[in-house]
C-alpha positions as CSV (number, residue, x, y, z in Angstrom):
1,M,80.3,126.1,126.0
2,N,78.9,126.2,122.4
3,T,81.5,125.0,119.9
4,I,80.7,125.0,116.2
5,F,82.8,122.9,114.0
6,K,83.1,124.0,110.4
7,E,83.6,121.4,107.8
8,K,87.1,121.3,106.5
9,N,87.3,122.8,103.0
10,E,89.8,120.6,101.2
11,T,91.6,121.8,98.2
12,M,92.4,119.1,95.7
13,H,96.2,118.8,95.6
14,I,97.0,116.9,92.4
15,G,100.8,116.8,93.1
16,H,100.2,115.3,96.5
17,N,97.9,112.7,95.0
18,I,100.6,111.8,92.4
19,K,103.1,111.5,95.2
20,R,100.9,109.2,97.4
21,I,100.1,106.9,94.5
22,R,103.8,106.7,93.6
23,E,104.7,105.9,97.2
24,I,102.0,103.3,97.5
25,Q,103.4,101.6,94.4
26,G,106.9,101.7,95.9
27,I,108.4,103.7,93.1
28,K,111.2,106.2,93.8
29,Q,111.0,109.7,92.1
30,E,114.0,109.0,89.9
31,A,112.5,105.7,88.6
32,F,109.1,107.4,88.2
33,G,110.7,110.1,86.1
34,Q,112.2,107.5,83.8
35,L,108.8,105.8,83.4
36,C,107.4,109.0,82.0
37,R,107.3,109.6,78.2
38,N,109.5,112.8,78.6
39,K,112.0,111.2,81.0
40,Y,111.9,113.7,83.9
41,S,114.7,114.1,86.5
42,Q,114.1,113.4,90.1
43,Q,114.1,117.1,90.9
44,R,111.4,117.8,88.2
45,I,109.2,115.0,89.7
46,S,109.6,116.6,93.1
47,D,108.5,119.9,91.6
48,F,105.4,118.3,90.1
49,E,104.5,116.6,93.4
50,N,104.6,120.0,95.1
51,M,102.2,121.6,92.6
52,V,98.6,122.0,93.6
53,A,97.4,121.8,90.0
54,L,98.9,120.3,86.8
55,D,97.8,120.9,83.3
56,E,95.8,118.1,81.7
57,P,98.5,116.8,79.3
58,L,101.1,116.5,82.1
59,L,98.5,114.9,84.4
60,E,97.7,112.3,81.7
61,E,101.4,111.6,81.2
62,L,102.1,111.2,84.9
63,A,99.0,109.1,85.5
64,A,99.9,106.8,82.6
65,A,103.4,106.3,84.0
66,L,101.8,105.3,87.3
67,G,99.4,103.0,85.5
68,V,96.3,104.8,86.6
69,T,93.8,107.2,85.0
70,P,93.8,111.0,85.4
71,E,90.4,110.7,87.0
72,F,91.8,108.3,89.6
73,V,94.5,110.8,90.5
74,K,92.0,113.6,90.8
75,S,89.7,111.6,93.1
76,F,92.4,109.9,95.1
77,K,92.1,110.2,98.9
78,D,94.3,108.5,101.5
79,E,91.2,107.8,103.6
80,N,89.7,105.7,100.8
81,V,92.8,103.6,100.5
82,I,92.9,103.0,104.3
83,Y,89.2,102.2,104.3
84,N,89.5,99.7,101.4
85,I,92.5,98.0,103.1
86,Q,90.7,97.8,106.4
87,H,87.5,96.4,104.9
88,S,88.9,94.3,102.1
89,H,88.3,91.1,104.1
90,T,84.6,91.8,104.4
91,F,83.9,91.8,100.6
92,N,82.4,88.8,99.0
93,D,81.6,88.1,95.3
94,H,78.4,90.2,95.5
95,S,79.8,93.2,97.3
96,T,82.9,93.3,95.1
97,N,80.7,93.7,92.0
98,S,78.6,96.4,93.6
99,S,81.7,98.3,94.9
100,Q,83.8,98.2,91.8
101,H,83.4,102.0,91.4
102,M,85.5,102.4,94.6
103,Q,88.4,100.3,93.2
104,P,91.2,102.1,91.4
105,T,91.6,101.6,87.7
106,F,95.1,100.4,86.8
107,N,96.5,99.8,83.4
108,N,99.6,97.8,82.6
109,D,101.6,100.6,80.9
110,G,103.3,101.6,84.1
111,S,104.3,98.0,85.0
112,D,105.5,97.3,81.4
113,K,107.6,100.5,81.5
114,L,109.0,99.5,84.9
115,V,109.9,96.0,83.7
116,A,111.6,97.6,80.6
117,L,113.5,100.0,82.8
118,L,114.7,97.2,85.1
119,E,115.8,95.1,82.2
120,K,117.8,98.0,80.9
121,F,119.5,98.5,84.3
122,I,120.2,94.8,84.5
123,E,121.8,94.8,81.0
124,E,123.9,97.9,81.9
125,D,125.0,96.2,85.1
126,R,125.9,93.0,83.1
127,V,128.1,95.0,80.7
128,K,129.8,96.8,83.5
129,T,130.5,93.5,85.3
130,Q,132.0,92.1,82.1
131,S,134.2,95.2,81.7
132,I,135.4,94.9,85.3
133,A,136.2,91.2,84.8
134,A,138.1,91.9,81.6
135,L,140.0,94.7,83.4
136,S,140.8,92.4,86.3
137,Q,142.1,89.7,83.9
138,A,144.3,92.3,82.2
139,V,145.8,93.4,85.6
140,L,146.5,89.7,86.4
141,D,148.2,89.2,83.1
142,L,150.3,92.3,83.6
143,T,151.3,91.2,87.1
144,N,152.4,87.8,85.7
145,E,154.4,89.4,83.0
146,V,156.2,91.7,85.5
147,K,157.0,88.6,87.7
148,K,158.5,86.8,84.7
149,L,160.6,89.9,83.8
150,K,161.9,90.2,87.4
151,E,162.8,86.5,87.5
152,G,164.6,86.8,84.1
153,K,167.1,89.4,85.5
């Protein structure tokens, strides 16, 4: 039996790469959308992740929100991530320097935006908690007033 295997012709799927990078970083679609300059909805992020190609300005915006470069998104492959994880224990100072081209380039814009977003959520939660506490106190005060009125009769 003569079997010929053809090399798999892979089409670069930018949306899939965006999705995988986001998932590896542990960011939900909704939070990712809020990290973007244009504040996209969860559904819009899902739409982008299903697209094979993205125009360059959009790719730049999404990559920046993830803290990576557009080139990193374009060249991203799950196999490389798995390889780097499996072989990370074998690197020493010399091999790390010679293999830096294989390492992803991250910038801090994404993490700074994430911290700002989390701080905003925490502040909103604090305000809501204070409102609930004030409302609870008002209900207790009203309850005490009703008791006093009933005892006065």
